[in-house]
PAMIKOL-699815 format. One record per residue: chain; x, y, z of N, C-alpha, C, O in turn; residue in one letter. Coordinates in steps of 0.1 Angstrom, whole numbers, always signed. Layout:
['A'; [X; Y; Z]; [X; Y; Z]; [X; Y; Z]; [X; Y; Z]; 'a'] ...
This chain:
['A'; [+1033; +985; +1063]; [+1025; +989; +1051]; [+1035; +994; +1040]; [+1047; +997; +1043]; 'g'] ['A'; [+1030; +995; +1029]; [+1037; +1000; +1017]; [+1035; +1015; +1016]; [+1024; +1020; +1015]; 'l'] ['A'; [+1046; +1022; +1015]; [+1046; +1036; +1012]; [+1051; +1040; +999]; [+1063; +1036; +996]; 't'] ['A'; [+1043; +1046; +990]; [+1048; +1050; +977]; [+1045; +1065; +975]; [+1035; +1070; +980]; 'r'] ['A'; [+1054; +1072; +969]; [+1053; +1086; +966]; [+1047; +1087; +952]; [+1052; +1082; +942]; 'i'] ['A'; [+1036; +1094; +952]; [+1029; +1097; +939]; [+1028; +1112; +937]; [+1023; +1119; +946]; 'c'] ['A'; [+1032; +1117; +926]; [+1032; +1132; +924]; [+1022; +1135; +913]; [+1020; +1127; +904]; 'a'] ['A'; [+1016; +1146; +913]; [+1007; +1151; +903]; [+1013; +1164; +897]; [+1018; +1173; +905]; 'f'] ['A'; [+1013; +1165; +884]; [+1019; +1177; +878]; [+1009; +1183; +868]; [+1002; +1175; +861]; 'a'] ['A'; [+1008; +1196; +867]; [+1000; +1203; +858]; [+1009; +1210; +848]; [+1016; +1219; +853]; 'v'] ['A'; [+1009; +1207; +836]; [+1017; +1214; +826]; [+1012; +1229; +823]; [+1000; +1231; +824]; 'p'] ['A'; [+1021; +1237; +819]; [+1017; +1250; +815]; [+1008; +1249; +802]; [+1009; +1239; +795]; 'r'] ['A'; [+1000; +1259; +800]; [+992; +1259; +787]; [+1000; +1257; +775]; [+1010; +1264; +773]; 'a'] ['A'; [+996; +1247; +767]; [+1003; +1245; +755]; [+1016; +1236; +756]; [+1022; +1232; +746]; 'g'] ['A'; [+1020; +1233; +768]; [+1032; +1225; +770]; [+1029; +1210; +771]; [+1018; +1207; +775]; 'a'] ['A'; [+1038; +1202; +767]; [+1037; +1188; +768]; [+1046; +1183; +779]; [+1057; +1187; +780]; 'h'] ['A'; [+1040; +1175; +788]; [+1047; +1170; +800]; [+1045; +1156; +801]; [+1034; +1151; +801]; 'l'] ['A'; [+1056; +1148; +803]; [+1055; +1134; +804]; [+1059; +1130; +819]; [+1068; +1135; +824]; 's'] ['A'; [+1051; +1121; +825]; [+1054; +1117; +838]; [+1068; +1111; +839]; [+1075; +1113; +849]; 'g'] ['A'; [+1072; +1102; +830]; [+1085; +1096; +830]; [+1096; +1106; +828]; [+1106; +1105; +835]; 'e'] ['A'; [+1094; +1116; +820]; [+1104; +1126; +818]; [+1106; +1135; +831]; [+1117; +1139; +834]; 'a'] ['A'; [+1095; +1137; +837]; [+1096; +1145; +850]; [+1103; +1136; +861]; [+1110; +1142; +869]; 'l'] ['A'; [+1100; +1123; +861]; [+1107; +1115; +871]; [+1122; +1114; +868]; [+1130; +1115; +877]; 'r'] ['A'; [+1125; +1114; +855]; [+1140; +1114; +852]; [+1146; +1127; +856]; [+1157; +1127; +861]; 'a'] ['A'; [+1139; +1138; +854]; [+1144; +1151; +858]; [+1147; +1152; +873]; [+1157; +1156; +878]; 'f'] ['A'; [+1137; +1148; +881]; [+1139; +1148; +896]; [+1149; +1138; +901]; [+1155; +1140; +911]; 'v'] ['A'; [+1150; +1127; +894]; [+1159; +1116; +898]; [+1173; +1121; +898]; [+1182; +1117; +906]; 'r'] ['A'; [+1176; +1131; +889]; [+1190; +1136; +888]; [+1192; +1147; +899]; [+1204; +1151; +901]; 'e'] ['A'; [+1182; +1151; +906]; [+1183; +1163; +915]; [+1180; +1159; +929]; [+1183; +1167; +938]; 'r'] ['A'; [+1173; +1148; +932]; [+1168; +1145; +945]; [+1174; +1132; +950]; [+1179; +1124; +942]; 'l'] ['A'; [+1175; +1130; +963]; [+1178; +1117; +969]; [+1169; +1106; +964]; [+1157; +1109; +961]; 's'] ['A'; [+1173; +1094; +962]; [+1165; +1083; +957]; [+1152; +1082; +964]; [+1142; +1079; +958]; 'g'] ['A'; [+1152; +1083; +978]; [+1140; +1081; +985]; [+1129; +1092; +984]; [+1118; +1090; +988]; 'h'] ['A'; [+1133; +1103; +978]; [+1124; +1114; +975]; [+1118; +1114; +961]; [+1109; +1122; +958]; 'k'] ['A'; [+1123; +1105; +952]; [+1118; +1105; +938]; [+1105; +1098; +939]; [+1104; +1087; +944]; 'v'] ['A'; [+1095; +1104; +933]; [+1081; +1098; +932]; [+1082; +1084; +924]; [+1089; +1083; +914]; 'p'] ['A'; [+1074; +1075; +929]; [+1073; +1062; +922]; [+1065; +1064; +910]; [+1067; +1057; +900]; 'h'] ['A'; [+1056; +1073; +910]; [+1047; +1076; +898]; [+1044; +1091; +898]; [+1043; +1097; +908]; 'e'] ['A'; [+1044; +1096; +885]; [+1040; +1110; +883]; [+1028; +1110; +874]; [+1029; +1104; +863]; 'v'] ['A'; [+1017; +1116; +878]; [+1006; +1117; +870]; [+1004; +1131; +865]; [+1004; +1140; +873]; 'q'] ['A'; [+1003; +1133; +851]; [+1001; +1146; +846]; [+986; +1148; +844]; [+980; +1139; +838]; 'v'] ['A'; [+981; +1158; +850]; [+967; +1161; +850]; [+965; +1175; +845]; [+973; +1184; +845]; 'v'] ['A'; [+952; +1177; +839]; [+949; +1190; +834]; [+948; +1201; +845]; [+952; +1212; +843]; 'a'] ['A'; [+943; +1197; +857]; [+942; +1206; +868]; [+941; +1198; +881]; [+938; +1186; +881]; 'q'] ['A'; [+945; +1204; +892]; [+944; +1198; +905]; [+930; +1199; +911]; [+924; +1210; +909]; 'l'] ['A'; [+925; +1189; +917]; [+912; +1191; +924]; [+912; +1202; +934]; [+922; +1203; +942]; 'p'] ['A'; [+901; +1209; +936]; [+901; +1220; +946]; [+889; +1217; +955]; [+879; +1211; +952]; 'k'] ['A'; [+891; +1222; +968]; [+881; +1222; +978]; [+871; +1234; +975]; [+873; +1242; +966]; 't'] ['A'; [+860; +1234; +983]; [+851; +1245; +981]; [+857; +1259; +984]; [+852; +1269; +978]; 'g'] ['A'; [+867; +1259; +992]; [+874; +1272; +995]; [+885; +1275; +985]; [+893; +1285; +987]; 's'] ['A'; [+887; +1267; +975]; [+897; +1269; +965]; [+911; +1264; +967]; [+920; +1266; +959]; 'g'] ['A'; [+913; +1257; +978]; [+926; +1251; +981]; [+927; +1237; +974]; [+917; +1232; +970]; 'k'] ['A'; [+939; +1232; +972]; [+941; +1219; +966]; [+935; +1209; +975]; [+938; +1209; +987]; 'v'] ['A'; [+927; +1200; +969]; [+920; +1190; +977]; [+930; +1178; +978]; [+930; +1169; +970]; 'd'] ['A'; [+937; +1178; +989]; [+947; +1167; +992]; [+941; +1153; +993]; [+946; +1143; +989]; 'r'] ['A'; [+929; +1153; +999]; [+922; +1141; +1001]; [+918; +1134; +987]; [+920; +1122; +986]; 'r'] ['A'; [+914; +1142; +978]; [+910; +1137; +965]; [+923; +1132; +958]; [+923; +1122; +951]; 'a'] ['A'; [+934; +1139; +960]; [+947; +1135; +954]; [+951; +1122; +960]; [+956; +1113; +953]; 'l'] ['A'; [+950; +1121; +973]; [+954; +1108; +980]; [+945; +1096; +975]; [+950; +1085; +973]; 'r'] ['A'; [+932; +1099; +974]; [+923; +1088; +969]; [+927; +1084; +955]; [+927; +1072; +952]; 'e'] ['A'; [+930; +1094; +946]; [+934; +1090; +933]; [+948; +1083; +933]; [+949; +1073; +926]; 't'] ['A'; [+957; +1087; +941]; [+970; +1080; +942]; [+968; +1066; +947]; [+974; +1057; +942]; 'a'] ['A'; [+959; +1064; +956]; [+956; +1050; +962]; [+950; +1042; +950]; [+955; +1030; +949]; 't'] ['A'; [+941; +1047; +943]; [+935; +1039; +932]; [+946; +1036; +922]; [+946; +1024; +917]; 't'] ['A'; [+954; +1045; +918]; [+965; +1043; +908]; [+975; +1032; +914]; [+978; +1023; +907]; 'l'] ['A'; [+978; +1033; +926]; [+988; +1023; +932]; [+981; +1009; +932]; [+988; +1000; +929]; 't'] ['A'; [+969; +1008; +936]; [+962; +995; +936]; [+962; +989; +922]; [+964; +977; +920]; 'm'] ['A'; [+961; +997; +912]; [+961; +993; +898]; [+975; +988; +894]; [+976; +978; +887]; 'g'] ['A'; [+985; +995; +898]; [+999; +992; +895]; [+1002; +978; +902]; [+1009; +970; +896]; 'v'] ['A'; [+998; +977; +914]; [+1002; +965; +922]; [+993; +953; +918]; [+995; +942; +923]; 'l'] ['A'; [+982; +956; +911]; [+973; +945; +907]; [+964; +940; +917]; [+959; +929; +917]; 'g'] ['A'; [+961; +948; +927]; [+952; +944; +938]; [+938; +947; +935]; [+929; +944; +943]; 'a'] 
């Protein structure tokens, strides 16, 4: 199977954040295999009912994004 790293980032209030700029930043600091293939800038991370980050929702969003990128 295909494994792709997708990261989600939430900018600070009033800050502008670009997914490509963030990828470039981490590319200079991490090993190549750790650099995300895609970075999505979002207003907020989805939360579960208990207030934790909803990793399942993020995984589903990443899968949808990947399918769109791959044209499937």
